[in-house]
N, CA, C and O atoms as a GROMACS GRO file, in nm:
protein
  404
    1MET      N    1   2.286   2.894   1.700
    1MET     CA    2   2.180   2.906   1.604
    1MET      C    3   2.216   2.838   1.473
    1MET      O    4   2.129   2.780   1.408
    2SER      N    5   2.342   2.846   1.433
    2SER     CA    6   2.381   2.788   1.305
    2SER      C    7   2.480   2.673   1.322
    2SER      O    8   2.532   2.620   1.223
    3TYR      N    9   2.504   2.636   1.443
    3TYR     CA   10   2.596   2.526   1.471
    3TYR      C   11   2.521   2.414   1.541
    3TYR      O   12   2.423   2.438   1.610
    4ASP      N   13   2.570   2.290   1.521
    4ASP     CA   14   2.507   2.177   1.589
    4ASP      C   15   2.567   2.160   1.728
    4ASP      O   16   2.651   2.240   1.770
    5ALA      N   17   2.525   2.057   1.800
    5ALA     CA   18   2.569   2.038   1.938
    5ALA      C   19   2.718   2.007   1.947
    5ALA      O   20   2.777   2.024   2.054
    6GLU      N   21   2.780   1.962   1.840
    6GLU     CA   22   2.922   1.931   1.840
    6GLU      C   23   3.008   2.045   1.786
    6GLU      O   24   3.129   2.029   1.771
    7GLY      N   25   2.947   2.159   1.757
    7GLY     CA   26   3.021   2.276   1.713
    7GLY      C   27   3.048   2.285   1.565
    7GLY      O   28   3.131   2.365   1.522
    8ARG      N   29   2.981   2.205   1.485
    8ARG     CA   30   2.998   2.210   1.340
    8ARG      C   31   2.895   2.304   1.278
    8ARG      O   32   2.780   2.308   1.321
    9PHE      N   33   2.939   2.379   1.178
    9PHE     CA   34   2.849   2.469   1.107
    9PHE      C   35   2.744   2.387   1.033
    9PHE      O   36   2.777   2.290   0.965
   10SER      N   37   2.619   2.427   1.047
   10SER     CA   38   2.508   2.359   0.980
   10SER      C   39   2.442   2.456   0.882
   10SER      O   40   2.370   2.546   0.925
   11PRO      N   41   2.465   2.439   0.752
   11PRO     CA   42   2.405   2.530   0.654
   11PRO      C   43   2.252   2.534   0.662
   11PRO      O   44   2.191   2.638   0.640
   12GLN      N   45   2.190   2.421   0.693
   12GLN     CA   46   2.044   2.418   0.703
   12GLN      C   47   1.996   2.503   0.820
   12GLN      O   48   1.897   2.576   0.806
   13ASN      N   49   2.063   2.495   0.934
   13ASN     CA   50   2.025   2.580   1.048
   13ASN      C   51   2.044   2.727   1.015
   13ASN      O   52   1.966   2.811   1.058
   14PHE      N   53   2.149   2.758   0.939
   14PHE     CA   54   2.174   2.896   0.898
   14PHE      C   55   2.059   2.947   0.812
   14PHE      O   56   2.009   3.057   0.833
   15GLU      N   57   2.018   2.866   0.716
   15GLU     CA   58   1.905   2.905   0.630
   15GLU      C   59   1.776   2.916   0.710
   15GLU      O   60   1.696   3.006   0.687
   16ASN      N   61   1.756   2.825   0.805
   16ASN     CA   62   1.636   2.829   0.889
   16ASN      C   63   1.630   2.957   0.972
   16ASN      O   64   1.522   3.012   0.994
   17LEU      N   65   1.745   3.003   1.018
   17LEU     CA   66   1.751   3.128   1.096
   17LEU      C   67   1.694   3.243   1.016
   17LEU      O   68   1.614   3.321   1.068
   18PHE      N   69   1.733   3.254   0.890
   18PHE     CA   70   1.684   3.363   0.807
   18PHE      C   71   1.540   3.342   0.763
   18PHE      O   72   1.464   3.438   0.752
   19ALA      N   73   1.504   3.218   0.739
   19ALA     CA   74   1.366   3.191   0.700
   19ALA      C   75   1.269   3.228   0.812
   19ALA      O   76   1.158   3.275   0.786
   20LYS      N   77   1.311   3.206   0.934
   20LYS     CA   78   1.222   3.231   1.047
   20LYS      C   79   1.223   3.376   1.095
   20LYS      O   80   1.119   3.430   1.132
   21TYR      N   81   1.340   3.441   1.094
   21TYR     CA   82   1.352   3.572   1.157
   21TYR      C   83   1.372   3.690   1.061
   21TYR      O   84   1.371   3.804   1.106
   22ASP      N   85   1.389   3.666   0.933
   22ASP     CA   86   1.401   3.776   0.836
   22ASP      C   87   1.261   3.824   0.800
   22ASP      O   88   1.205   3.783   0.698
   23VAL      N   89   1.206   3.910   0.882
   23VAL     CA   90   1.072   3.962   0.860
   23VAL      C   91   1.076   4.063   0.746
   23VAL      O   92   1.155   4.158   0.748
   24GLY      N   93   0.993   4.043   0.647
   24GLY     CA   94   0.988   4.134   0.533
   24GLY      C   95   1.080   4.093   0.420
   24GLY      O   96   1.090   4.166   0.322
   25ASP      N   97   1.147   3.981   0.429
   25ASP     CA   98   1.237   3.931   0.324
   25ASP      C   99   1.335   4.038   0.276
   25ASP      O  100   1.344   4.067   0.157
   26LYS      N  101   1.407   4.095   0.372
   26LYS     CA  102   1.506   4.198   0.342
   26LYS      C  103   1.637   4.139   0.291
   26LYS      O  104   1.722   4.212   0.238
   27GLY      N  105   1.654   4.008   0.305
   27GLY     CA  106   1.779   3.946   0.267
   27GLY      C  107   1.882   3.949   0.378
   27GLY      O  108   2.000   3.920   0.356
   28GLY      N  109   1.837   3.985   0.497
   28GLY     CA  110   1.927   3.994   0.611
   28GLY      C  111   1.849   4.022   0.738
   28GLY      O  112   1.726   4.017   0.740
   29LEU      N  113   1.922   4.050   0.844
   29LEU     CA  114   1.861   4.076   0.974
   29LEU      C  115   1.891   4.218   1.019
   29LEU      O  116   2.006   4.262   1.015
   30ASP      N  117   1.788   4.288   1.063
   30ASP     CA  118   1.812   4.416   1.128
   30ASP      C  119   1.815   4.392   1.279
   30ASP      O  120   1.805   4.278   1.323
   31LEU      N  121   1.828   4.498   1.357
   31LEU     CA  122   1.842   4.480   1.502
   31LEU      C  123   1.718   4.420   1.565
   31LEU      O  124   1.728   4.342   1.660
   32LEU      N  125   1.601   4.455   1.516
   32LEU     CA  126   1.478   4.400   1.572
   32LEU      C  127   1.466   4.251   1.540
   32LEU      O  128   1.426   4.172   1.626
   33ASP      N  129   1.500   4.212   1.417
   33ASP     CA  130   1.500   4.070   1.381
   33ASP      C  131   1.600   3.993   1.466
   33ASP      O  132   1.574   3.882   1.511
   34LEU      N  133   1.716   4.054   1.487
   34LEU     CA  134   1.820   3.989   1.566
   34LEU      C  135   1.776   3.972   1.711
   34LEU      O  136   1.803   3.869   1.773
   35ALA      N  137   1.709   4.072   1.766
   35ALA     CA  138   1.658   4.060   1.903
   35ALA      C  139   1.554   3.948   1.913
   35ALA      O  140   1.553   3.872   2.010
   36ARG      N  141   1.467   3.937   1.811
   36ARG     CA  142   1.370   3.827   1.809
   36ARG      C  143   1.439   3.692   1.800
   36ARG      O  144   1.397   3.596   1.865
   37ALA      N  145   1.545   3.683   1.721
   37ALA     CA  146   1.618   3.558   1.706
   37ALA      C  147   1.687   3.519   1.836
   37ALA      O  148   1.684   3.403   1.876
   38LEU      N  149   1.749   3.616   1.901
   38LEU     CA  150   1.816   3.585   2.027
   38LEU      C  151   1.716   3.539   2.133
   38LEU      O  152   1.743   3.446   2.209
   39LYS      N  153   1.601   3.604   2.137
   39LYS     CA  154   1.499   3.566   2.235
   39LYS      C  155   1.440   3.429   2.201
   39LYS      O  156   1.412   3.350   2.290
   40GLY      N  157   1.420   3.402   2.073
   40GLY     CA  158   1.358   3.278   2.032
   40GLY      C  159   1.448   3.156   2.041
   40GLY      O  160   1.399   3.043   2.048
   41GLN      N  161   1.579   3.176   2.041
   41GLN     CA  162   1.672   3.064   2.039
   41GLN      C  163   1.742   3.041   2.172
   41GLN      O  164   1.827   2.952   2.182
   42ARG      N  165   1.709   3.117   2.274
   42ARG     CA  166   1.780   3.103   2.401
   42ARG      C  167   1.724   2.988   2.485
   42ARG      O  168   1.609   2.948   2.471
   43PHE      N  169   1.810   2.938   2.574
   43PHE     CA  170   1.772   2.834   2.669
   43PHE      C  171   1.732   2.899   2.800
   43PHE      O  172   1.790   3.001   2.839
   44ALA      N  173   1.634   2.842   2.867
   44ALA     CA  174   1.587   2.897   2.994
   44ALA      C  175   1.698   2.891   3.099
   44ALA      O  176   1.768   2.790   3.111
   45PHE      N  177   1.713   2.997   3.173
   45PHE     CA  178   1.807   3.009   3.285
   45PHE      C  179   1.952   2.992   3.245
   45PHE      O  180   2.036   2.959   3.329
   46ASP      N  181   1.983   3.013   3.119
   46ASP     CA  182   2.123   3.009   3.073
   46ASP      C  183   2.170   3.153   3.056
   46ASP      O  184   2.190   3.201   2.944
   47PHE      N  185   2.188   3.222   3.167
   47PHE     CA  186   2.220   3.364   3.164
   47PHE      C  187   2.354   3.391   3.097
   47PHE      O  188   2.369   3.489   3.025
   48PHE      N  189   2.452   3.303   3.120
   48PHE     CA  190   2.581   3.319   3.054
   48PHE      C  191   2.565   3.304   2.902
   48PHE      O  192   2.623   3.381   2.826
   49GLY      N  193   2.487   3.206   2.859
   49GLY     CA  194   2.464   3.186   2.716
   49GLY      C  195   2.395   3.304   2.652
   49GLY      O  196   2.428   3.342   2.539
   50TRP      N  197   2.299   3.363   2.722
   50TRP     CA  198   2.230   3.481   2.669
   50TRP      C  199   2.329   3.595   2.650
   50TRP      O  200   2.330   3.661   2.546
   51SER      N  201   2.411   3.615   2.751
   51SER     CA  202   2.510   3.724   2.745
   51SER      C  203   2.611   3.700   2.634
   51SER      O  204   2.645   3.791   2.559
   52ALA      N  205   2.660   3.576   2.625
   52ALA     CA  206   2.759   3.544   2.522
   52ALA      C  207   2.701   3.562   2.382
   52ALA      O  208   2.766   3.618   2.295
   53ALA      N  209   2.579   3.515   2.361
   53ALA     CA  210   2.516   3.529   2.230
   53ALA      C  211   2.497   3.676   2.194
   53ALA      O  212   2.521   3.716   2.080
   54PHE      N  213   2.453   3.756   2.291
   54PHE     CA  214   2.435   3.898   2.267
   54PHE      C  215   2.568   3.964   2.228
   54PHE      O  216   2.573   4.041   2.132
   55LEU      N  217   2.674   3.933   2.302
   55LEU     CA  218   2.804   3.994   2.273
   55LEU      C  219   2.860   3.946   2.138
   55LEU      O  220   2.923   4.025   2.067
   56GLU      N  221   2.838   3.820   2.104
   56GLU     CA  222   2.884   3.770   1.975
   56GLU      C  223   2.814   3.843   1.860
   56GLU      O  224   2.880   3.886   1.765
   57TRP      N  225   2.683   3.858   1.870
   57TRP     CA  226   2.609   3.926   1.762
   57TRP      C  227   2.639   4.076   1.760
   57TRP      O  228   2.636   4.138   1.654
   58LEU      N  229   2.666   4.133   1.876
   58LEU     CA  230   2.706   4.274   1.881
   58LEU      C  231   2.839   4.292   1.806
   58LEU      O  232   2.856   4.387   1.730
   59ALA      N  233   2.932   4.200   1.828
   59ALA     CA  234   3.061   4.206   1.759
   59ALA      C  235   3.042   4.191   1.608
   59ALA      O  236   3.108   4.260   1.530
   60VAL      N  237   2.954   4.102   1.567
   60VAL     CA  238   2.927   4.084   1.423
   60VAL      C  239   2.868   4.212   1.366
   60VAL      O  240   2.908   4.255   1.258
   61TYR      N  241   2.773   4.271   1.435
   61TYR     CA  242   2.711   4.394   1.386
   61TYR      C  243   2.815   4.506   1.374
   61TYR      O  244   2.817   4.580   1.275
   62LEU      N  245   2.901   4.519   1.475
   62LEU     CA  246   3.003   4.624   1.471
   62LEU      C  247   3.105   4.598   1.361
   62LEU      O  248   3.155   4.692   1.299
   63LEU      N  249   3.137   4.470   1.337
   63LEU     CA  250   3.231   4.436   1.230
   63LEU      C  251   3.172   4.471   1.093
   63LEU      O  252   3.240   4.528   1.008
   64LEU      N  253   3.047   4.435   1.073
   64LEU     CA  254   2.984   4.461   0.943
   64LEU      C  255   2.941   4.606   0.928
   64LEU      O  256   2.954   4.663   0.820
   65TRP      N  257   2.891   4.666   1.034
   65TRP     CA  258   2.840   4.803   1.038
   65TRP      C  259   2.765   4.840   0.910
   65TRP      O  260   2.812   4.920   0.830
   66PRO      N  261   2.646   4.779   0.891
   66PRO     CA  262   2.570   4.803   0.768
   66PRO      C  263   2.516   4.946   0.761
   66PRO      O  264   2.467   5.000   0.859
   67GLU      N  265   2.526   5.004   0.643
   67GLU     CA  266   2.480   5.142   0.621
   67GLU      C  267   2.330   5.156   0.646
   67GLU      O  268   2.284   5.254   0.704
   68ASP      N  269   2.253   5.056   0.601
   68ASP     CA  270   2.108   5.063   0.613
   68ASP      C  271   2.054   4.991   0.736
   68ASP      O  272   1.933   4.985   0.757
   69GLY      N  273   2.144   4.937   0.819
   69GLY     CA  274   2.102   4.870   0.941
   69GLY      C  275   2.065   4.723   0.924
   69GLY      O  276   2.022   4.659   1.020
   70VAL      N  277   2.081   4.669   0.803
   70VAL     CA  278   2.046   4.529   0.776
   70VAL      C  279   2.174   4.451   0.749
   70VAL      O  280   2.246   4.481   0.653
   71MET      N  281   2.202   4.352   0.831
   71MET     CA  282   2.316   4.264   0.809
   71MET      C  283   2.275   4.160   0.706
   71MET      O  284   2.187   4.078   0.732
   72ARG      N  285   2.336   4.162   0.590
   72ARG     CA  286   2.301   4.074   0.480
   72ARG      C  287   2.344   3.930   0.509
   72ARG      O  288   2.442   3.905   0.580
   73LYS      N  289   2.268   3.838   0.453
   73LYS     CA  290   2.292   3.695   0.476
   73LYS      C  291   2.434   3.655   0.434
   73LYS      O  292   2.502   3.583   0.507
   74GLU      N  293   2.478   3.700   0.319
   74GLU     CA  294   2.611   3.661   0.269
   74GLU      C  295   2.722   3.721   0.355
   74GLU      O  296   2.826   3.658   0.373
   75ASP      N  297   2.702   3.841   0.408
   75ASP     CA  298   2.802   3.899   0.497
   75ASP      C  299   2.813   3.819   0.626
   75ASP      O  300   2.923   3.796   0.676
   76ILE      N  301   2.700   3.776   0.679
   76ILE     CA  302   2.702   3.694   0.801
   76ILE      C  303   2.766   3.559   0.772
   76ILE      O  304   2.839   3.506   0.856
   77ARG      N  305   2.739   3.502   0.656
   77ARG     CA  306   2.802   3.375   0.618
   77ARG      C  307   2.955   3.392   0.611
   77ARG      O  308   3.030   3.303   0.650
   78ARG      N  309   3.000   3.508   0.560
   78ARG     CA  310   3.144   3.534   0.554
   78ARG      C  311   3.205   3.544   0.695
   78ARG      O  312   3.320   3.506   0.715
   79VAL      N  313   3.128   3.594   0.790
   79VAL     CA  314   3.177   3.596   0.928
   79VAL      C  315   3.195   3.454   0.978
   79VAL      O  316   3.295   3.423   1.043
   80PHE      N  317   3.098   3.368   0.950
   80PHE     CA  318   3.106   3.230   0.997
   80PHE      C  319   3.221   3.153   0.933
   80PHE      O  320   3.285   3.072   1.001
   81ASP      N  321   3.250   3.177   0.804
   81ASP     CA  322   3.359   3.102   0.741
   81ASP      C  323   3.493   3.173   0.750
   81ASP      O  324   3.596   3.117   0.711
   82GLY      N  325   3.494   3.297   0.800
   82GLY     CA  326   3.620   3.368   0.823
   82GLY      C  327   3.667   3.454   0.708
   82GLY      O  328   3.767   3.526   0.722
   83SER      N  329   3.600   3.451   0.594
   83SER     CA  330   3.646   3.527   0.478
   83SER      C  331   3.618   3.677   0.491
   83SER      O  332   3.670   3.756   0.412
   84ILE      N  333   3.539   3.716   0.587
   84ILE     CA  334   3.509   3.859   0.606
   84ILE      C  335   3.635   3.938   0.643
   84ILE      O  336   3.647   4.056   0.612
   85PHE      N  337   3.727   3.870   0.709
   85PHE     CA  338   3.848   3.940   0.755
   85PHE      C  339   3.937   3.979   0.638
   85PHE      O  340   3.995   4.087   0.639
   86GLN      N  341   3.948   3.894   0.538
   86GLN     CA  342   4.024   3.930   0.418
   86GLN      C  343   3.954   4.043   0.344
   86GLN      O  344   4.020   4.134   0.294
   87GLN      N  345   3.821   4.039   0.336
   87GLN     CA  346   3.746   4.145   0.270
   87GLN      C  347   3.766   4.278   0.342
   87GLN      O  348   3.788   4.380   0.277
   88LYS      N  349   3.760   4.278   0.474
   88LYS     CA  350   3.779   4.402   0.549
   88LYS      C  351   3.922   4.453   0.536
   88LYS      O  352   3.944   4.574   0.529
   89ALA      N  353   4.020   4.362   0.530
   89ALA     CA  354   4.159   4.403   0.511
   89ALA      C  355   4.178   4.468   0.375
   89ALA      O  356   4.249   4.568   0.362
   90ASP      N  357   4.115   4.411   0.272
   90ASP     CA  358   4.122   4.469   0.138
   90ASP      C  359   4.057   4.606   0.133
   90ASP      O  360   4.110   4.699   0.071
   91GLU      N  361   3.942   4.620   0.198
   91GLU     CA  362   3.874   4.751   0.202
   91GLU      C  363   3.961   4.854   0.274
   91GLU      O  364   3.968   4.970   0.232
   92TYR      N  365   4.027   4.812   0.382
   92TYR     CA  366   4.114   4.902   0.456
   92TYR      C  367   4.234   4.944   0.371
   92TYR      O  368   4.274   5.061   0.372
   93ALA      N  369   4.292   4.848   0.297
   93ALA     CA  370   4.407   4.879   0.211
   93ALA      C  371   4.366   4.977   0.101
   93ALA      O  372   4.442   5.069   0.069
   94GLU      N  373   4.248   4.958   0.043
   94GLU     CA  374   4.199   5.051  -0.060
   94GLU      C  375   4.180   5.190  -0.002
   94GLU      O  376   4.215   5.290  -0.066
   95GLU      N  377   4.124   5.197   0.118
   95GLU     CA  378   4.102   5.326   0.182
   95GLU      C  379   4.235   5.397   0.210
   95GLU      O  380   4.247   5.518   0.189
   96CYS      N  381   4.334   5.322   0.256
   96CYS     CA  382   4.466   5.381   0.283
   96CYS      C  383   4.531   5.429   0.153
   96CYS      O  384   4.593   5.535   0.151
   97ALA      N  385   4.518   5.351   0.046
   97ALA     CA  386   4.575   5.389  -0.083
   97ALA      C  387   4.506   5.515  -0.136
   97ALA      O  388   4.571   5.602  -0.195
   98ARG      N  389   4.376   5.526  -0.117
   98ARG     CA  390   4.301   5.642  -0.162
   98ARG      C  391   4.344   5.768  -0.086
   98ARG      O  392   4.350   5.876  -0.143
   99GLN      N  393   4.374   5.753   0.042
   99GLN     CA  394   4.413   5.868   0.124
   99GLN      C  395   4.555   5.914   0.092
   99GLN      O  396   4.587   6.032   0.110
  100ASP      N  397   4.640   5.822   0.046
  100ASP     CA  398   4.778   5.858   0.012
  100ASP      C  399   4.789   5.936  -0.117
  100ASP      O  400   4.889   6.003  -0.141
  101MET      N  401   4.687   5.928  -0.202
  101MET     CA  402   4.692   5.996  -0.331
  101MET      C  403   4.673   6.141  -0.317
  101MET      O  404   4.675   6.213  -0.417
   0.00000   0.00000   0.00000
């Protein structure tokens, strides 16, 4: 959805994903928006691709675990560029430090 045929990240495709499937301009995607996006972007008879896309987005949702059920655009961008992992590590370190006090 956000990558071209050669596997490069395409910022325009990323923006188009949200422009098309962010119903209600929430600034992100909820599960219903995500289901619409997966259905709208799939190739016919590519059952492996459907399964892989579903599992990838499930992993993203579980990683972000949004309180209100909406995965924000910037959080998803952080998943794509890899910076989400440092953010989650910092949050985990803060939580551990808070528990030690």
